N, C-alpha and C positions, 0 to 999 in steps of 0.2 A: 504494500500500500504506500502511496506517495502522500507525504504530509501536505496540509493546506498551506499555501504560501501566505506570509504576512508582511513581507518586505517588498519594497519597490525594486525594479530592475532597470536602472537608468541605462540608456544606450550609450556606450562608450566610444564606438567608432563605426564608421560606414566606409567600406571600400568598394569602388565601382571600376570594372574593367570591361573591355570589349574584345571579342575574339571572332575573327573572320575565317570561316572554313570554306574552302573551295568545294563545289559539288563534285561528285564522282563521274560526271559527264554532263553534256549540254542538257539544260532543263527549260521547259516552257509550258505555259498553259494557253488558253485562248487569247489572253490580252497582255501577257507579260513574259519576259525571258530573264533568266538569271544564271550566274556562274558561281555564286558564292552566297553564303548566309552568315549574318553577324548575330552573335549571341551577346547580349549585354548582361553581365553578372553583377549582382549586388550581394555583398557579404556584410552582415551587421553583427556587432559583438556586444554582449552584455553578460555580466556575472560569469566570465570564463567560458561562455558558449559563443560559437560563431555559426551563423546561419547562411543559407544561400537561397537566392531567388533570381529569376531571370526573365528576360523578354527577348524575342527575336525582333530586332529593330535596327535602325541606323545608328552609327556611332554618335550622332548628335544627341541621341537619347541618353547616352552615358555622360556627355558633357552637361546636359540639363540636370541630371541627377547630382553630379559633383558640385555644380555651381549654385543650384537653386533648392534642391530637396535635402541634400546632406545637412546644411545648417539647421533646417527645421527638425530633422530626425534627432540630432544631437541634443535637442532640448526635451525629448520625450522619453517616457518609460516604455520599455520593450513590450510590456503586457497591454498597453493602451493602444491597440492596433487601430480601432475606429477613430480615436482622436487624431492619430497621426495621419490617417487617410483623409479626414476632413480638412486638416490644415494643408496637406499637399494639394488637394483640389482647389482650395482657396488661393494658393500661391501661384497657380498657373492660369488664373482668371484672364489676365491680359494677354496670355500667349495663345489661348484657345484650347479647349479640352481635347477634341479629337486629334488623333495622330501621335506625334512624338511625345507630347506632354502626357497623354494617357498611358502610353507604353512605358514612360519613365515611372509614373505612379505605380503601374502594374509590377514592374521589376522590384521596386522597393516594398510594396505591399506583400508580394509573394515571399520575400525574404523575412518580413516581419512575422508573418504567420508561421513560417518555418522556425524562426527564433523562439516564438512563444511556445510552440510545441516542444522544442529542445529544452527550454528552461523548465517546463513541466515534466520533461522526460517521458513524453507519450507520443505516439505517432499522430500525424496531422489528422488522419481519418477519425481517430478517437476524439481529438480535440474538437473537431467540427460536429461530431455526432453521426456515426455511420448508420446508413440504412441497409448497406449490403457489404459483403466481404470482397467482391470482385466487380470489375466493370467490363461490359462487352466492348469489343473493339472492332474496327474494320481496317483492313490494309489499304493504304492510300498512296498513290503516286501516279503511275501510268501516264507520264507526261506526253504532251503532244510532240515533243522532240524525239520520242522513242520510236524505233521501228516496230512493226507488228511483232517481230520475233522477241524484241525486248519487252514489249507489253505482255505477251503470252508468258514469258519466263518470270517476270516480276509478279504479276497477279496470280499466275499458277503456283508460284513459290509460296505465296501467302496461303493459298488454299491447301497446299500440301502440309503446311504447319498447323492446319486445323482451324484457321481463321475463316468463319463462315460467311463473310461479306467482304467485298473488295470494291475499290473505286478507281476510276480512270478519268483523265482529262480529255475534254473534247472542245470543239469550237474554233480552233485556229484555222483549219481547212475544212469547212463544213461539207464540202463535196466528198471528202474521204471518211467522214465520221461514222457513217453506218457500217462501212466495211471494216473499220477498225474495231468497233464495238462487237460486230458479228464475229470477227476473228477471235476476240477474247472469249466470247461466249462459247465458241466451238472448242477452245482450249480448256475451258473450265468444265464443260458439260452442264448438266442441269443445276448443279450447285458449285460454288456458293452463290449468294445473292450478289447481283451486279449493280453497281451504283455509277452514275456519271456526274461530272462537274463541268459546266460550261464557263464558269468564271465570268458570267455576264456577257458572253461573246455572241449571243444570238439576238436577233430582233424577235418581237413577241410572236408573230404568226409563224415565223421560222421555227422557233422553239416549240410551239404547239405541234407543228407538223412532225418534228423529230420525236416528240413525246410518244406519238402513236406509232412511229416506226420502231422506236426502242422497246415499246411494250411487247412486240413480238419476240424480242430477244430476252425477255424476262427482267428488264431493268425496272427496279422498284423505287429508285431514289434519283431525283433530278435536282441537282444543286445549282443555284444561281443560273437558271436557264436564260434569264435576262439580268440586267444590272440590278444589284440589290437596292439601288436608289429608286428603281422603278417599281414602286409598291403596287400601282395599278396593274402593271404587267405581271408581277408575281401573283397577284390575286386572280388575274385572268387565267394563268397557268394552273393555279390551284383549283379553280372552279371547273376547268374544262379538260384537264389532263385525264388520262385513264384512271379509273377509280383506285387501282392498286399501286399507283405511283405517287410517292410523297414529294412535295416541293419543299426545299430547304434553303435557308439563307440566314445571315446574321453575323458571319465571321468578322465583318468590318464594323461591328458595333463597339464604340469607344466609351459611350456613356448611356445611362439608363433611358433617357428620352428616345434614343434611337430604337431600342428594343420595344418601348411602349408604342411608338408609331407603327412599327412593323406588325405588332400584335393587334393593334386597333384596326389596322387595314385588313386583318385576316389574310395576310399575304403568304403565310407559310404553314405547312403541316408540322414541321419540326423547326424550332429555333436553334440557331447555332450561336455559341459564344466562345471567346478565347481569353483565358485568364492572363495571357501575356499582352493583351490589348485593352480589355474592357475595364481596367481599374484593378487588376489583380484578383486575388481570391475574394476580397471584399466585394468588388464589382460583379464578379461571376455569381456569387451567392444572391446578390440583389436581382440579377437577370433571371436566375433560376426561380426565385419566388414570383417574379412578375409572370414568367411563363406558366408556372403552376396555377396562378390565379386565373389565367386564360385557358387552362386545360390543354396546354401545348407542351409536348416533351422537349427536352433540351439535349443537344448533342455538342460535345466540346470539339473545337477546331485546333488541330495540330498539338505540339508540345505534350506528347502522351505521358512522359514521366511526371510532369507537373500536374496533370489532370487526374492521375490515378486515384490519389487520396481524395481529391475534391469530388470526383464523380461518385465515390462511395457514400458521400454525405449529402447528395442531392436526390430528393425523393423522385422527381420526374426525369431523371437522367436516362437517356436512350442509349448512347454509346459514345466512345472516344475515337478520334481519328489517329490511327497508328501510321503517321506520315513518314515516308521514306527518308526525307532529308533530316528531319528532327530526330528520328530514331538513331540515325547514323551519328549525328552530332552529339546527342546525349550519351551515347555509348562511348564516344571518343573522349568526352570531357568529364564524365561523372562515373564514380563507382557506386554501385547499388541500384542501377537502373533495372527495370522489370522486363521480363521476357514473356511472350504470350503463352498462356496455358489454356488450351481448349477454347481459343477465341476470346479469352479474357486476360486482363491484367489484375494481379492480386497483390495489393500492397503488403510489404513486409512489416507486420505489426511489432516485430522485435526491435525495430530501429526507430529512433525518435524523429519527429518532424516529417519531411517528405522522404527520408530514408536514404539520401544520397550524400556523397562527399565529393568535393572537387578534386580532380586529378591535375594539380597545378603543374607538375613537370611535363605531363603529356600535352597540356594546353599551351605551354609557353610559346611554341612555334607559331601559334595562331594569334597571339596577342597583338593588338594594334594600339598605338598611342592615341589618346583622346585628342580629337581635333584633326586627325589624319584619316586617310582612307587606304 
């Protein structure tokens, strides 16, 4: 049994660093191409414990944390996470909440929750109050830059691991999308479930036509068929797509009003949120409650190692995205990452916090100086 804490835990230090990791090959989706990913890491210390939290973001995010958020945190107690969150939100008022500012808050907030759990010597899932012991996942990648053979190998590999649902990118070359999805379905057989993500690359009627073509291939998830800013278009797809096909969006939500507008428009069957973008664990929990109030399930976007404990504590949680890039990066930089077990991730409840430690020596080659690229 752990004794009840009676003393404050003033934050003693905050260190922020950025690490840029090249992709293992050319990657693209319908609307974006990339050759590397940057992880912004925040480590906070109090009472002899040091935590970690992170976001996938631009280096400018780390600069903002160092210059604007660190001075705030050094005046707070490690256990008062909500107070720290509110003050950080206030501090970025004149910068604008969406984008870099929200990702900076996310990285710090994620580290604060990890620190609180470490100080209490309990896993994060237990601190948040778990509903389940494991979270369902889906294998995600299938980039538009991949050949059909690479698509079949990657998605088929996840199926061979026992992951019962996989997702691929579409939309960059619409004239080839059906044959690419068809090739993947042929490789997979009738199982697992097949999901597609257009990253907002289609026009409304074009997306609707593809929805019915993909239905014949057993596609049951259509993510961002049109821009996530086009709430009327998403609602049209949700109302008119095949009954067995869910429309999903929300990964670009940085603050609660974004999710509220999407839910009020009845634009999605499943809401997505990302704790590395939406204000951290604090923001993610707010989005989850909002979704639950609207009777809509929530699915986490990317960063599977971070969302494992969090998903266990969200009642209306559907599944987590086991994203190729982030799985690779988290295994490179952290010890204690989770590996799929029967299509789920099971948090290690013997480890405090989110259960990971930073592999500083291994990460050194990827570290970049703040203010540089």
